[in-house]
C-alpha positions in Angstrom: -40.4 52.1 176.4 -39.5 48.5 176.2 -41.3 46.1 178.4 -40.4 43.6 180.4 -41.9 40.2 182.1 -39.9 38.8 184.5 -40.6 35.8 186.7 -39.2 34.8 189.8 -37.5 31.6 191.0 -37.4 29.3 194.1 -37.4 30.9 197.0 -40.5 33.1 195.8 -43.0 30.3 196.6 -45.7 31.3 199.7 -48.8 29.8 201.1 -51.6 31.6 199.6 -49.8 31.8 196.1 -52.4 31.7 192.9 -55.2 32.5 194.9 -56.4 35.2 192.2 -55.7 32.8 189.2 -56.8 28.9 190.0 -60.3 29.5 189.6 -59.8 30.8 186.1 -58.1 28.4 184.6 -59.8 25.4 186.1 -59.1 23.0 182.6 -55.4 23.9 183.1 -55.2 22.9 186.9 -56.9 19.5 186.5 -54.9 18.9 183.3 -51.8 19.6 186.0 -53.5 17.9 189.0 -53.5 14.7 186.7 -49.9 14.9 185.7 -48.7 15.7 189.2 -50.8 13.7 191.1 -51.9 15.9 193.5 -54.0 19.0 194.1 -51.9 22.4 193.3 -54.3 24.5 194.7 -54.2 22.7 198.3 -50.9 22.5 197.9 -50.5 26.1 197.4 -53.2 27.8 199.2 -53.3 25.3 202.2 -49.8 23.5 202.4 -51.6 20.6 204.8 -48.5 18.4 204.9 -45.6 21.4 204.9 -44.4 20.4 201.1 -44.6 23.3 199.3 -41.2 24.1 200.5 -39.5 20.8 199.3 -38.1 21.7 195.9 -39.9 18.4 194.3 -43.2 20.4 195.1 -41.6 24.2 195.0 -40.7 24.0 191.2 -44.5 22.7 189.6 -46.1 24.9 191.8 -44.3 28.1 191.2 -44.0 27.5 187.6 -47.9 26.9 187.7 -49.0 30.1 189.3 -46.6 32.4 187.6 -47.7 31.0 184.3 -51.3 31.3 185.1 -50.5 34.7 186.2 -49.1 35.4 183.1 -52.2 34.1 181.2 -54.6 36.5 183.0 -52.5 39.1 182.8 -52.4 38.3 178.9 -56.3 37.7 179.1 -56.4 41.6 180.5 -54.6 43.1 177.9 -53.6 43.0 174.1 -50.2 44.2 174.7 -47.6 41.7 174.6 -44.3 42.3 176.6 -40.9 43.0 174.3 -39.0 40.9 176.5 -38.9 37.8 178.9 -36.6 36.6 181.8 -37.0 34.5 184.5 -34.4 33.9 187.5 -33.6 30.3 187.4 -37.0 28.2 187.6 -38.7 31.4 186.4 -37.3 30.6 183.1 -39.5 27.7 182.3 -42.2 30.1 182.8 -40.4 33.3 180.4 -40.2 30.4 177.8 -43.9 29.1 178.3 -44.9 32.8 178.1 -42.5 32.9 174.9 -44.8 29.8 173.5 -41.9 27.8 173.3 -44.0 24.9 175.1 -47.6 24.4 176.4 -48.8 24.5 179.8 -48.6 20.8 180.3 -45.3 20.2 179.2 -44.1 23.1 181.1 -45.3 21.0 183.9 -44.0 18.0 183.1 -40.7 19.7 183.0 -40.4 21.7 186.3 -41.6 18.2 187.6 -38.6 16.2 186.4 -36.6 19.3 187.3 -37.8 19.4 190.5 -37.6 15.7 191.0 -34.2 15.5 190.0 -32.8 18.8 192.2 -34.8 17.2 194.9 -32.6 14.2 195.0 -29.2 15.8 195.0 -27.3 15.8 198.1 -24.3 16.8 200.2 -24.0 20.3 199.3 -25.2 23.9 200.1 -25.8 27.4 199.1 -24.3 30.7 200.7 -25.6 34.5 200.0 -22.6 36.8 200.4 -24.3 40.6 200.7 -22.3 43.5 200.2 -19.4 42.9 197.8 -19.3 43.1 194.3 -18.5 40.2 192.1 -14.9 40.9 191.5 -14.6 41.1 195.5 -16.1 37.5 196.0 -14.1 36.0 193.1 -10.7 37.6 194.5 -11.5 36.4 198.1 -12.3 32.9 196.9 -9.1 33.0 194.9 -7.4 34.1 198.3 -8.8 31.2 200.1 -7.5 28.9 197.6 -10.9 26.9 198.2 -11.4 25.8 194.8 -14.5 23.3 195.7 -16.9 26.4 196.1 -18.3 28.4 192.6 -20.5 31.4 192.4 -24.1 29.9 191.7 -25.8 33.4 191.0 -24.5 36.9 190.4 -27.8 38.5 191.4 -27.0 42.2 191.6 -24.0 44.4 192.4 -24.4 43.6 196.0 -25.4 40.3 196.3 -23.5 36.9 195.0 -24.5 33.1 196.4 -21.9 30.6 196.6 -22.3 26.6 195.8 -20.4 23.9 197.1 -19.7 21.0 200.4 -21.4 22.9 203.1 -18.0 22.0 204.9 -15.9 24.2 202.5 -18.4 26.7 202.2 -18.4 27.1 206.5 -14.1 27.1 206.4 -14.2 30.6 204.3 -17.1 32.3 205.9 -14.4 33.9 207.9 -12.4 34.9 205.0 -15.5 36.7 203.9 -16.3 38.1 206.9 -13.0 39.7 207.2 -12.9 40.8 203.6 -15.8 43.4 203.9 -19.3 41.3 203.4 -22.5 42.5 205.3 -23.8 39.0 205.7 -22.6 35.9 204.9 -26.0 33.8 205.1 -26.0 30.1 204.5 -29.6 29.3 202.4 -32.0 26.4 203.2 -31.0 24.1 200.3 -30.6 20.9 200.2 -27.9 20.7 197.8 -25.1 23.1 195.5 -27.4 24.4 192.9 -26.4 26.0 189.5 -22.5 24.3 190.2 -20.6 21.4 189.0 -22.5 19.4 191.5 -25.6 18.9 189.5 -23.9 17.4 186.8 -25.5 14.0 187.3 -28.9 15.7 187.5 -27.7 17.4 184.4 -27.3 14.2 182.6 -30.5 12.6 183.3 -32.6 15.7 182.6 -30.7 15.7 179.3 -31.9 12.1 178.7 -35.4 13.4 179.7 -35.5 16.4 177.4 -34.6 14.1 174.4 -38.7 13.3 174.4 -39.7 16.8 174.7 -40.4 18.8 171.8 -39.5 23.0 171.9 -40.7 25.5 169.8 -38.4 29.1 169.3 -39.8 31.5 171.4 -42.1 34.0 170.0 -40.9 36.8 172.5 -37.4 37.6 172.9 -36.4 35.1 176.2 -32.8 36.4 178.0 -31.2 33.2 179.3 -29.4 32.6 182.9 -26.4 30.9 180.9 -25.7 33.6 178.0 -27.0 36.5 179.4 -28.9 37.3 176.1 -31.7 36.3 174.3 -32.1 32.8 173.6 -31.1 31.6 170.0 -32.7 29.0 167.4 -33.2 25.7 168.8 -30.9 25.9 171.9 -33.4 25.3 174.6 -32.5 21.6 175.0 -28.9 22.9 175.9 -29.5 25.8 177.7 -31.9 24.1 180.5 -29.5 21.5 180.8 -26.3 23.8 181.0 -28.6 26.1 183.0 -28.6 23.4 186.3 -24.8 23.7 186.3 -23.7 27.1 185.1 -24.2 30.0 187.2 -27.6 32.1 187.2 -26.0 35.6 185.4 -29.1 37.5 186.8 -27.6 40.8 187.1 -25.9 40.6 183.4 -29.2 39.7 182.1 -30.9 43.2 183.4 -27.6 45.2 182.2 -28.4 43.8 179.1 -31.9 44.7 178.6 -31.3 48.1 180.0 -28.5 48.9 177.5 -31.4 48.2 174.7 -33.3 51.2 176.0 -35.7 52.4 178.5 -36.9 49.5 180.3 -40.1 48.7 182.4 -40.0 45.9 184.7 -43.0 43.7 185.7 -42.7 41.0 187.9 -45.1 38.6 187.0 -45.5 36.1 190.5 -45.7 36.1 194.7 -43.1 38.2 196.0 -41.1 41.5 195.0 -37.4 39.5 195.1 -36.7 40.4 191.3 -38.0 43.9 191.8 -35.5 44.7 194.6 -32.3 43.3 192.6 -33.7 45.0 189.7 -33.6 48.3 191.6 -29.8 47.8 192.9 -29.1 46.8 189.4 -30.4 49.7 187.9 -28.6 51.8 190.6 -24.9 51.2 188.8 -25.8 51.0 185.6 
């Protein structure tokens, strides 16, 4: 049996997350607080100022919670997973679990990533439910709206689009007439995982020049390639991830092709578990 740990991305956060882990790792939490300039525990457990759903706060909080939950799980079991995968932001927790960088470096990475993504404006995202990727591409082509692109290939029946808000609204009717069960605008500040994140990508690339990475000690499946990270491509992949589609469905299909898999979602919620179940049904 192949064991795969998966780490959720932005959208899985909730007030109360991390309650079972913060007190077990006071030194790491203190280091994170010193880097961030605020209390992670207060943000995650109480969210008194309503910041948890803001990208620049969500990303460090979710990374910290999932990383600590992984450490706690490893402390309870000597067995390591055979593969790791994370959805968008979750890939940072996967790389941390693979010893590509330490906890403090991970905090600095997602702090910068969240800051840059939080500054991006002028676009939006929409979830298309009930159509496969081929049908989504066909409808997009028929609309002639080349300003909209696919941000996430999540499962056989769930695809996320990114682009200018007006353009996303303009093609809603085409998708509804094309058979989509839902065409659901997402509560995000920008068109993530698309060409519209190029400026953030350039700034992030400059920031990453000062970061040292180790090759993963456990295979990590890349959102960009839907296959395992190769040597010395962490920096390139993390930059490209900002402007590339998250190929989650293909990533899970790759893992399922390796043999019988047991997936364990590390972190709050069951978003990935549900997507994986949908993907299994079509393989």
